[in-house]
N, CA, C and O of each residue as an XYZ file, in Angstrom:
680
protein
N    -150.624    -33.661    -94.989
C    -149.850    -32.730    -94.198
C    -150.423    -32.708    -92.773
O    -151.491    -32.143    -92.538
N    -149.731    -33.305    -91.860
C    -150.188    -33.399    -90.469
C    -149.876    -32.095    -89.729
O    -148.859    -31.450    -89.982
N    -150.760    -31.729    -88.824
C    -150.549    -30.556    -87.988
C    -150.666    -30.965    -86.529
O    -150.858    -32.141    -86.219
N    -150.549    -29.990    -85.635
C    -150.587    -30.293    -84.200
C    -151.929    -30.887    -83.785
O    -151.984    -31.676    -82.841
N    -153.007    -30.526    -84.466
C    -154.322    -31.062    -84.125
C    -154.430    -32.523    -84.568
O    -155.054    -33.332    -83.882
N    -153.827    -32.863    -85.707
C    -153.801    -34.271    -86.131
C    -153.094    -35.124    -85.071
O    -153.540    -36.223    -84.742
N    -151.993    -34.600    -84.550
C    -151.265    -35.329    -83.499
C    -152.106    -35.436    -82.219
O    -152.096    -36.464    -81.543
N    -152.826    -34.366    -81.902
C    -153.719    -34.346    -80.748
C    -154.746    -35.474    -80.852
O    -154.940    -36.231    -79.901
N    -155.404    -35.584    -82.013
C    -156.422    -36.619    -82.200
C    -155.816    -38.008    -82.287
O    -156.420    -38.975    -81.824
N    -154.648    -38.120    -82.867
C    -153.974    -39.428    -82.945
C    -153.687    -39.936    -81.535
O    -153.816    -41.129    -81.262
N    -153.305    -39.045    -80.657
C    -153.018    -39.441    -79.275
C    -154.296    -39.909    -78.577
O    -154.273    -40.895    -77.840
N    -155.424    -39.198    -78.808
C    -156.690    -39.626    -78.226
C    -157.079    -41.008    -78.755
O    -157.510    -41.872    -77.991
N    -156.924    -41.209    -80.061
C    -157.268    -42.519    -80.647
C    -156.383    -43.619    -80.075
O    -156.846    -44.731    -79.820
N    -155.109    -43.302    -79.878
C    -154.169    -44.296    -79.343
C    -154.557    -44.703    -77.922
O    -154.339    -45.850    -77.531
N    -155.120    -43.791    -77.155
C    -155.535    -44.103    -75.785
C    -156.789    -44.969    -75.755
O    -156.963    -45.778    -74.844
N    -157.654    -44.806    -76.738
C    -158.908    -45.574    -76.840
C    -159.648    -45.621    -75.502
O    -159.966    -46.698    -74.997
N    -159.915    -44.462    -74.943
C    -160.622    -44.372    -73.662
C    -162.115    -44.574    -73.922
O    -162.713    -43.834    -74.703
N    -162.712    -45.563    -73.278
C    -164.144    -45.817    -73.490
C    -164.986    -44.580    -73.174
O    -164.772    -43.913    -72.162
N    -165.936    -44.288    -74.048
C    -166.839    -43.166    -73.851
C    -166.324    -41.846    -74.398
O    -167.081    -40.880    -74.485
N    -165.052    -41.786    -74.769
C    -164.504    -40.557    -75.347
C    -164.194    -40.818    -76.812
O    -163.240    -41.514    -77.161
N    -165.031    -40.237    -77.651
C    -164.861    -40.371    -79.095
C    -165.072    -38.996    -79.704
O    -166.202    -38.516    -79.796
N    -163.991    -38.368    -80.116
C    -164.088    -37.048    -80.718
C    -164.243    -37.252    -82.221
O    -163.299    -37.605    -82.927
N    -165.466    -37.018    -82.681
C    -165.806    -37.278    -84.078
C    -165.023    -36.363    -85.019
O    -164.657    -35.245    -84.656
N    -164.777    -36.851    -86.216
C    -164.028    -36.073    -87.205
C    -164.748    -34.819    -87.649
O    -164.098    -33.862    -88.069
N    -166.078    -34.789    -87.571
C    -166.809    -33.612    -88.043
C    -166.628    -32.397    -87.135
O    -167.099    -31.311    -87.472
N    -165.964    -32.550    -86.005
C    -165.679    -31.403    -85.144
C    -164.188    -31.052    -85.104
O    -163.790    -30.129    -84.393
N    -163.377    -31.767    -85.850
C    -161.931    -31.491    -85.842
C    -161.630    -30.046    -86.235
O    -160.709    -29.432    -85.694
N    -162.408    -29.499    -87.180
C    -162.164    -28.120    -87.619
C    -162.329    -27.124    -86.469
O    -161.668    -26.086    -86.453
N    -163.203    -27.430    -85.508
C    -163.382    -26.534    -84.364
C    -162.109    -26.475    -83.514
O    -161.725    -25.410    -83.029
N    -161.472    -27.613    -83.344
C    -160.215    -27.653    -82.587
C    -159.125    -26.875    -83.325
O    -158.309    -26.195    -82.704
N    -159.119    -26.981    -84.654
C    -158.152    -26.217    -85.443
C    -158.398    -24.716    -85.287
O    -157.453    -23.936    -85.166
N    -159.667    -24.318    -85.289
C    -159.971    -22.888    -85.129
C    -159.535    -22.392    -83.753
O    -159.016    -21.282    -83.635
N    -159.737    -23.190    -82.724
C    -159.299    -22.796    -81.378
C    -157.782    -22.617    -81.369
O    -157.269    -21.660    -80.789
N    -157.076    -23.530    -82.005
C    -155.604    -23.442    -82.073
C    -155.175    -22.208    -82.869
O    -154.250    -21.499    -82.473
N    -155.849    -21.958    -83.986
C    -155.537    -20.776    -84.798
C    -155.776    -19.512    -83.981
O    -154.945    -18.604    -83.993
N    -156.898    -19.443    -83.274
C    -157.201    -18.267    -82.438
C    -156.113    -18.046    -81.397
O    -155.703    -16.913    -81.146
N    -155.652    -19.133    -80.796
C    -154.604    -19.017    -79.778
C    -153.313    -18.473    -80.391
O    -152.672    -17.591    -79.819
N    -152.939    -19.001    -81.553
C    -151.712    -18.538    -82.203
C    -151.831    -17.078    -82.643
O    -150.884    -16.307    -82.489
N    -152.974    -16.699    -83.184
C    -153.181    -15.311    -83.599
C    -153.200    -14.377    -82.385
O    -152.668    -13.269    -82.440
N    -153.811    -14.828    -81.302
C    -153.841    -14.023    -80.072
C    -152.436    -13.791    -79.539
O    -152.122    -12.703    -79.057
N    -151.593    -14.810    -79.625
C    -150.200    -14.667    -79.184
C    -149.470    -13.619    -80.020
O    -148.666    -12.849    -79.495
N    -149.755    -13.592    -81.324
C    -149.128    -12.598    -82.206
C    -149.614    -11.189    -81.857
O    -148.819    -10.250    -81.823
N    -150.903    -11.043    -81.602
C    -151.457     -9.733    -81.228
C    -150.844     -9.282    -79.910
O    -150.443     -8.127    -79.769
N    -150.773    -10.188    -78.955
C    -150.208     -9.835    -77.652
C    -148.741     -9.427    -77.774
O    -148.301     -8.480    -77.122
N    -147.985    -10.141    -78.608
C    -146.574     -9.795    -78.811
C    -146.447     -8.407    -79.440
O    -145.577     -7.626    -79.053
N    -147.297     -8.104    -80.393
C    -147.294     -6.776    -81.026
C    -147.596     -5.707    -79.982
O    -146.893     -4.699    -79.906
N    -148.620     -5.918    -79.191
C    -148.999     -4.944    -78.160
C    -147.858     -4.733    -77.177
O    -147.548     -3.598    -76.812
N    -147.241     -5.812    -76.753
C    -146.124     -5.736    -75.804
C    -144.985     -4.903    -76.375
O    -144.382     -4.101    -75.663
N    -144.690     -5.091    -77.661
C    -143.623     -4.307    -78.295
C    -143.902     -2.808    -78.223
O    -142.974     -2.000    -78.262
N    -145.156     -2.440    -78.118
C    -145.535     -1.021    -78.080
C    -145.964     -0.566    -76.684
O    -146.503      0.528    -76.519
N    -145.721     -1.413    -75.685
C    -146.020     -1.052    -74.302
C    -147.500     -1.051    -73.973
O    -147.939     -0.347    -73.063
N    -148.280     -1.846    -74.718
C    -149.728     -1.890    -74.516
C    -150.191     -3.302    -74.185
O    -149.509     -4.281    -74.488
N    -151.347     -3.391    -73.564
C    -152.040     -4.671    -73.454
C    -152.980     -4.759    -74.655
O    -153.267     -3.737    -75.279
N    -153.464     -5.947    -74.991
C    -154.438     -6.037    -76.085
C    -155.683     -5.178    -75.855
O    -156.213     -4.599    -76.803
N    -156.155     -5.088    -74.610
C    -157.320     -4.244    -74.308
C    -157.006     -2.773    -74.536
O    -157.833     -2.040    -75.079
N    -155.832     -2.338    -74.131
C    -155.437     -0.948    -74.356
C    -155.323     -0.652    -75.851
O    -155.725      0.416    -76.313
N    -154.776     -1.598    -76.594
C    -154.670     -1.456    -78.048
C    -156.059     -1.293    -78.660
O    -156.273     -0.414    -79.495
N    -157.003     -2.140    -78.245
C    -158.375     -2.058    -78.770
C    -159.018     -0.724    -78.423
O    -159.674     -0.105    -79.260
N    -158.825     -0.288    -77.186
C    -159.419      0.983    -76.755
C    -158.816      2.159    -77.520
O    -159.544      3.025    -78.006
N    -157.498      2.190    -77.625
C    -156.849      3.282    -78.345
C    -157.228      3.270    -79.827
O    -157.420      4.327    -80.427
N    -157.334      2.084    -80.413
C    -157.746      1.975    -81.819
C    -159.153      2.533    -82.001
O    -159.419      3.252    -82.963
N    -160.052      2.202    -81.079
C    -161.423      2.712    -81.146
C    -161.439      4.233    -81.001
O    -162.151      4.922    -81.731
N    -160.659      4.752    -80.065
C    -160.601      6.202    -79.876
C    -160.021      6.895    -81.111
O    -160.475      7.975    -81.489
N    -159.029      6.281    -81.732
C    -158.450      6.843    -82.951
C    -159.474      6.850    -84.088
O    -159.578      7.829    -84.828
N    -160.231      5.755    -84.226
C    -161.255      5.674    -85.278
C    -162.323      6.753    -85.104
O    -162.867      7.252    -86.090
N    -162.622      7.113    -83.866
C    -163.675      8.095    -83.592
C    -163.144      9.519    -83.397
O    -163.922     10.463    -83.260
N    -161.835      9.664    -83.386
C    -161.212     10.966    -83.149
C    -161.655     11.969    -84.215
O    -161.765     11.610    -85.387
N    -161.906     13.195    -83.833
C    -161.623     13.840    -82.547
C    -162.767     13.742    -81.544
O    -162.690     14.320    -80.460
N    -163.825     13.016    -81.895
C    -164.968     12.897    -80.998
C    -164.593     12.056    -79.782
O    -164.102     10.939    -79.944
N    -164.813     12.564    -78.566
C    -164.542     11.752    -77.375
C    -165.609     10.664    -77.221
O    -166.710     10.782    -77.759
N    -165.276      9.622    -76.495
C    -166.207      8.525    -76.231
C    -166.409      8.373    -74.737
O    -165.483      8.570    -73.949
N    -167.618      8.022    -74.357
C    -167.864      7.662    -72.956
C    -167.322      6.257    -72.744
O    -166.978      5.577    -73.711
N    -167.241      5.818    -71.510
C    -166.782      4.452    -71.222
C    -167.708      3.442    -71.906
O    -167.251      2.432    -72.442
N    -169.006      3.724    -71.880
C    -169.991      2.840    -72.524
C    -169.772      2.788    -74.029
O    -169.799      1.712    -74.626
N    -169.556      3.951    -74.646
C    -169.293      4.010    -76.087
C    -168.004      3.267    -76.426
O    -167.916      2.577    -77.441
N    -167.020      3.421    -75.567
C    -165.732      2.765    -75.778
C    -165.882      1.246    -75.734
O    -165.271      0.533    -76.530
N    -166.696      0.755    -74.800
C    -166.953     -0.694    -74.725
C    -167.597     -1.182    -76.020
O    -167.195     -2.208    -76.569
N    -168.579     -0.460    -76.497
C    -169.281     -0.861    -77.720
C    -168.366     -0.804    -78.937
O    -168.450     -1.661    -79.817
N    -167.498      0.195    -78.992
C    -166.634      0.384    -80.154
C    -165.445     -0.566    -80.171
O    -164.843     -0.791    -81.221
N    -165.103     -1.127    -79.008
C    -163.893     -1.950    -78.941
C    -164.127     -3.374    -78.458
O    -163.171     -4.138    -78.327
N    -165.354     -3.745    -78.194
C    -165.697     -5.092    -77.724
C    -165.025     -5.442    -76.395
O    -164.682     -6.599    -76.151
N    -164.839     -4.442    -75.546
C    -164.282     -4.663    -74.215
C    -165.423     -4.854    -73.219
O    -166.561     -4.464    -73.481
N    -165.103     -5.463    -72.069
C    -166.121     -5.675    -71.043
C    -166.083     -4.538    -70.032
O    -165.063     -3.866    -69.877
N    -167.196     -4.329    -69.350
C    -167.306     -3.201    -68.424
C    -166.336     -3.307    -67.252
O    -165.847     -2.288    -66.765
N    -166.057     -4.499    -66.802
C    -165.188     -4.679    -65.653
C    -163.780     -4.166    -65.868
O    -163.112     -3.763    -64.916
N    -163.327     -4.177    -67.098
C    -161.947     -3.791    -67.359
C    -161.795     -2.352    -67.835
O    -160.697     -1.800    -67.770
N    -162.850     -1.746    -68.302
C    -162.728     -0.450    -68.973
C    -162.321      0.670    -68.026
O    -161.420      1.442    -68.356
N    -162.943      0.785    -66.876
C    -162.648      1.895    -65.967
C    -161.192      1.872    -65.516
O    -160.516      2.900    -65.542
N    -160.712      0.711    -65.107
C    -159.310      0.604    -64.672
C    -158.358      0.862    -65.833
O    -157.324      1.507    -65.664
N    -158.709      0.357    -67.010
C    -157.848      0.539    -68.167
C    -157.781      2.010    -68.555
O    -156.708      2.504    -68.903
N    -158.896      2.712    -68.503
C    -158.899      4.146    -68.820
C    -157.977      4.881    -67.855
O    -157.219      5.759    -68.265
N    -158.041      4.527    -66.582
C    -157.154      5.162    -65.586
C    -155.691      4.915    -65.921
O    -154.864      5.819    -65.796
N    -155.366      3.702    -66.345
C    -153.978      3.387    -66.735
C    -153.556      4.203    -67.951
O    -152.437      4.714    -68.009
N    -154.459      4.321    -68.923
C    -154.134      5.086    -70.129
C    -153.982      6.579    -69.822
O    -153.151      7.260    -70.423
N    -154.791      7.080    -68.882
C    -154.663      8.481    -68.453
C    -153.306      8.670    -67.787
O    -152.595      9.630    -68.087
N    -152.943      7.763    -66.886
C    -151.647      7.850    -66.187
C    -150.475      7.806    -67.156
O    -149.445      8.438    -66.923
N    -150.633      7.059    -68.240
C    -149.572      6.936    -69.251
C    -149.558      8.111    -70.219
O    -148.652      8.223    -71.045
N    -150.552      8.984    -70.125
C    -150.611     10.132    -71.024
C    -151.122      9.801    -72.420
O    -150.937     10.582    -73.353
N    -151.768      8.637    -72.563
C    -152.243      8.218    -73.887
C    -153.672      8.662    -74.169
O    -154.085      8.748    -75.325
N    -154.430      8.946    -73.101
C    -155.784      9.484    -73.253
C    -155.994     10.548    -72.190
O    -155.266     10.612    -71.200
N    -156.994     11.375    -72.410
C    -157.403     12.319    -71.366
C    -158.875     12.089    -71.076
O    -159.663     11.762    -71.963
N    -159.218     12.266    -69.823
C    -160.583     12.034    -69.351
C    -161.149     13.378    -68.902
O    -160.526     14.107    -68.130
N    -162.345     13.689    -69.405
C    -162.997     14.949    -69.027
C    -164.471     14.695    -68.765
O    -165.025     13.676    -69.179
N    -165.103     15.645    -68.064
C    -166.552     15.566    -67.865
C    -167.243     16.112    -69.106
O    -166.789     17.080    -69.715
N    -168.334     15.482    -69.462
C    -169.135     15.923    -70.603
C    -169.765     17.274    -70.249
O    -170.396     17.397    -69.199
N    -169.606     18.280    -71.101
C    -170.180     19.587    -70.785
C    -171.712     19.566    -70.707
O    -172.303     20.357    -69.971
N    -172.353     18.672    -71.454
C    -173.822     18.604    -71.479
C    -174.394     17.790    -70.328
O    -175.529     18.013    -69.906
N    -173.600     16.838    -69.817
C    -174.058     15.969    -68.727
C    -172.875     15.729    -67.801
O    -172.033     14.876    -68.083
N    -172.801     16.462    -66.709
C    -171.634     16.424    -65.811
C    -171.411     15.044    -65.188
O    -170.324     14.774    -64.678
N    -172.419     14.166    -65.218
C    -172.254     12.816    -64.672
C    -171.499     11.903    -65.638
O    -170.978     10.860    -65.242
N    -171.446     12.298    -66.880
C    -170.836     11.466    -67.929
C    -169.366     11.856    -68.112
O    -169.025     13.035    -68.210
N    -168.511     10.836    -68.154
C    -167.080     11.038    -68.386
C    -166.792     10.707    -69.852
O    -167.288      9.719    -70.393
N    -165.990     11.545    -70.470
C    -165.592     11.313    -71.858
C    -164.086     11.088    -71.921
O    -163.318     11.642    -71.135
N    -163.688     10.253    -72.886
C    -162.278      9.919    -73.060
C    -161.879     10.310    -74.479
O    -162.605     10.053    -75.439
N    -160.718     10.934    -74.586
C    -160.199     11.362    -75.886
C    -158.732     10.941    -75.980
O    -157.984     11.044    -75.007
N    -158.336     10.474    -77.142
C    -156.950     10.063    -77.355
C    -156.063     11.308    -77.435
O    -156.462     12.324    -78.005
N    -154.862     11.224    -76.863
C    -153.898     12.324    -76.912
C    -152.989     12.150    -78.125
O    -153.049     11.138    -78.824
N    -152.152     13.150    -78.359
C    -151.183     13.060    -79.460
C    -150.239     11.874    -79.230
O    -149.901     11.157    -80.172
N    -149.821     11.671    -77.996
C    -148.938     10.535    -77.683
C    -149.677      9.214    -77.883
O    -149.110      8.259    -78.415
N    -150.929      9.158    -77.463
C    -151.726      7.956    -77.676
C    -151.883      7.649    -79.155
O    -151.822      6.493    -79.572
N    -152.086      8.699    -79.944
C    -152.197      8.529    -81.397
C    -150.902      7.982    -81.968
O    -150.921      7.073    -82.798
N    -149.775      8.531    -81.527
C    -148.468      8.068    -82.009
C    -148.250      6.596    -81.679
O    -147.840      5.812    -82.535
N    -148.527      6.229    -80.434
C    -148.297      4.854    -79.981
C    -149.208      3.874    -80.714
O    -148.743      2.842    -81.198
N    -150.490      4.183    -80.797
C    -151.422      3.229    -81.414
C    -151.210      3.139    -82.922
O    -151.379      2.067    -83.503
N    -150.841      4.249    -83.565
C    -150.554      4.170    -85.000
C    -149.361      3.258    -85.265
O    -149.374      2.481    -86.220
N    -148.340      3.347    -84.433
C    -147.179      2.466    -84.587
C    -147.590      1.004    -84.393
O    -147.147      0.127    -85.135
N    -148.433      0.749    -83.400
C    -148.905     -0.623    -83.146
C    -149.788     -1.112    -84.291
O    -149.690     -2.270    -84.698
N    -150.645     -0.241    -84.812
C    -151.511     -0.616    -85.933
C    -150.656     -0.945    -87.159
O    -150.906     -1.938    -87.841
N    -149.654     -0.117    -87.436
C    -148.763     -0.386    -88.563
C    -148.088     -1.749    -88.391
O    -147.982     -2.522    -89.344
N    -147.638     -2.032    -87.180
C    -147.015     -3.319    -86.867
C    -147.996     -4.473    -87.117
O    -147.632     -5.488    -87.710
N    -149.249     -4.306    -86.655
C    -150.279     -5.343    -86.863
C    -150.581     -5.531    -88.342
O    -150.709     -6.662    -88.810
N    -150.697     -4.427    -89.086
C    -150.980     -4.523    -90.513
C    -149.863     -5.237    -91.262
O    -150.120     -6.014    -92.182
N    -148.627     -4.970    -90.866
C    -147.484     -5.649    -91.480
C    -147.558     -7.148    -91.201
O    -147.315     -7.958    -92.095
N    -147.888     -7.517    -89.976
C    -148.018     -8.934    -89.625
C    -149.204     -9.563    -90.356
O    -149.113    -10.695    -90.829
N    -150.314     -8.830    -90.449
C    -151.480     -9.352    -91.172
C    -151.142     -9.606    -92.641
O    -151.602    -10.588    -93.224
N    -150.349     -8.734    -93.232
C    -149.932     -8.914    -94.624
C    -149.118    -10.202    -94.763
O    -149.302    -10.969    -95.708
N    -148.234    -10.419    -93.826
C    -147.438    -11.650    -93.827
C    -148.336    -12.876    -93.680
O    -148.189    -13.854    -94.413
N    -149.262    -12.816    -92.732
C    -150.169    -13.935    -92.491
C    -151.095    -14.186    -93.678
O    -151.437    -15.330    -93.977
N    -151.493    -13.116    -94.345
C    -152.421    -13.279    -95.476
C    -151.793    -14.077    -96.608
O    -152.511    -14.659    -97.422
N    -150.485    -14.115    -96.674
C    -149.792    -14.869    -97.729
C    -149.756    -16.370    -97.455
O    -149.305    -17.143    -98.300
N    -150.229    -16.785    -96.281
C    -150.238    -18.216    -95.962
C    -151.279    -18.967    -96.783
O    -151.144    -20.169    -97.012
N    -152.315    -18.264    -97.223
C    -153.322    -18.842    -98.116
C    -153.337    -18.046    -99.407
O    -153.105    -16.837    -99.408
N    -153.608    -18.731   -100.503
C    -153.696    -18.051   -101.797
C    -155.092    -17.458   -101.975
O    -156.000    -17.749   -101.197
N    -155.256    -16.635   -102.991
C    -156.478    -15.882   -103.242
C    -157.769    -16.661   -103.104
O    -158.637    -16.268   -102.324
N    -157.927    -17.765   -103.845
C    -159.185    -18.510   -103.782
C    -159.371    -19.166   -102.414
O    -160.497    -19.271   -101.927
N    -158.285    -19.604   -101.799
C    -158.383    -20.186   -100.451
C    -158.755    -19.116    -99.429
O    -159.522    -19.381    -98.503
N    -158.211    -17.903    -99.595
C    -158.567    -16.796    -98.700
C    -160.059    -16.502    -98.792
O    -160.732    -16.336    -97.775
N    -160.562    -16.441   -100.004
C    -161.985    -16.139   -100.204
C    -162.861    -17.235    -99.626
O    -163.892    -16.950    -99.017
N    -162.459    -18.493    -99.809
C    -163.236    -19.605    -99.264
C    -163.203    -19.586    -97.736
O    -164.231    -19.774    -97.087
N    -162.018    -19.358    -97.165
C    -161.901    -19.290    -95.703
C    -162.753    -18.146    -95.162
O    -163.443    -18.311    -94.156
N    -162.709    -16.985    -95.821
C    -163.498    -15.842    -95.379
C    -164.992    -16.158    -95.452
O    -165.741    -15.837    -94.529
N    -165.419    -16.779    -96.534
C    -166.836    -17.129    -96.694
C    -167.282    -18.087    -95.590
O    -168.348    -17.907    -95.002
N    -166.474    -19.094    -95.312
C    -166.830    -20.079    -94.291
C    -166.811    -19.482    -92.887
O    -167.698    -19.768    -92.082
N    -165.809    -18.654    -92.588
C    -165.738    -18.024    -91.261
C    -166.887    -17.033    -91.083
O    -167.448    -16.930    -89.992
N    -167.242    -16.302    -92.146
C    -168.365    -15.367    -92.090
C    -169.653    -16.125    -91.783
O    -170.453    -15.692    -90.953
N    -169.848    -17.250    -92.452
C    -171.050    -18.076    -92.251
C    -171.098    -18.619    -90.822
O    -172.142    -18.568    -90.171
N    -169.974    -19.135    -90.339
C    -169.925    -19.680    -88.988
C    -170.140    -18.585    -87.946
O    -170.885    -18.777    -86.985
N    -169.490    -17.440    -88.135
C    -169.641    -16.338    -87.189
C    -171.082    -15.842    -87.144
O    -171.626    -15.608    -86.065
N    -171.700    -15.682    -88.310
C    -173.099    -15.235    -88.350
C    -174.001    -16.230    -87.630
O    -174.935    -15.837    -86.932
N    -173.723    -17.503    -87.800
C    -174.533    -18.534    -87.118
C    -174.320    -18.471    -85.619
O    -175.285    -18.546    -84.857
N    -173.087    -18.335    -85.180
C    -172.787    -18.277    -83.743
C    -173.359    -17.021    -83.110
O    -173.929    -17.084    -82.020
N    -173.218    -15.888    -83.769
C    -173.750    -14.646    -83.214
C    -175.277    -14.648    -83.210
O    -175.900    -14.065    -82.323
N    -175.867    -15.292    -84.185
C    -177.317    -15.318    -84.272
C    -177.971    -16.330    -83.364
O    -179.146    -16.188    -83.023
N    -177.230    -17.355    -82.964
C    -177.825    -18.418    -82.158
C    -177.087    -18.649    -80.858
O    -177.243    -19.702    -80.241
N    -176.297    -17.698    -80.432
C    -175.507    -17.868    -79.219
C    -176.335    -18.276    -78.010
O    -175.922    -19.131    -77.227
N    -177.499    -17.666    -77.861
C    -178.385    -17.999    -76.734
C    -178.852    -19.438    -76.826
O    -178.847    -20.162    -75.831
N    -179.260    -19.858    -78.028
C    -179.780    -21.211    -78.211
C    -178.685    -22.252    -77.955
O    -178.957    -23.320    -77.407
N    -177.448    -21.938    -78.353
C    -176.368    -22.888    -78.160
C    -176.000    -23.034    -76.697
O    -175.587    -24.112    -76.272
N    -176.143    -21.961    -75.911
C    -175.765    -21.995    -74.506
C    -176.763    -22.806    -73.668
O    -176.414    -23.305    -72.598
N    -177.979    -22.933    -74.146
C    -179.026    -23.613    -73.374
C    -178.858    -25.107    -73.335
O    -179.667    -25.803    -72.722
């Protein structure tokens, strides 16, 4: 069963460019990149249907998980895997949209806290339901034992990448 990555490699082989040899033992990495791209497109489409960006979806989901406790911008970054450069502007957009409210921390006036609003809860719950429905559909693409094997292998690869990220970058 050929896929788009098989065609990608067949084209490279057909060109036979000296010095460029993409070994078969790395083909799975190209497939994972393609899978990530396709899954990201699905997430983005879901977010768009609900008037959100993927970052806003992640932030609202994190705020919902921690509700009713407010989060600082730093806490929000940690809870949602967002970067610092985007969080402040995104919080302002969410405040303008009425999806979150921003207040000063009563214990430390320098600290800003963010809390999800009722409208933010409504919007993100609808988006989460949409994502869960899509995930259910996607989960049927592999059968039980294949799902478990894929999960085991991805868990192993992720643990290795997270544990050795510094060493790999050097």
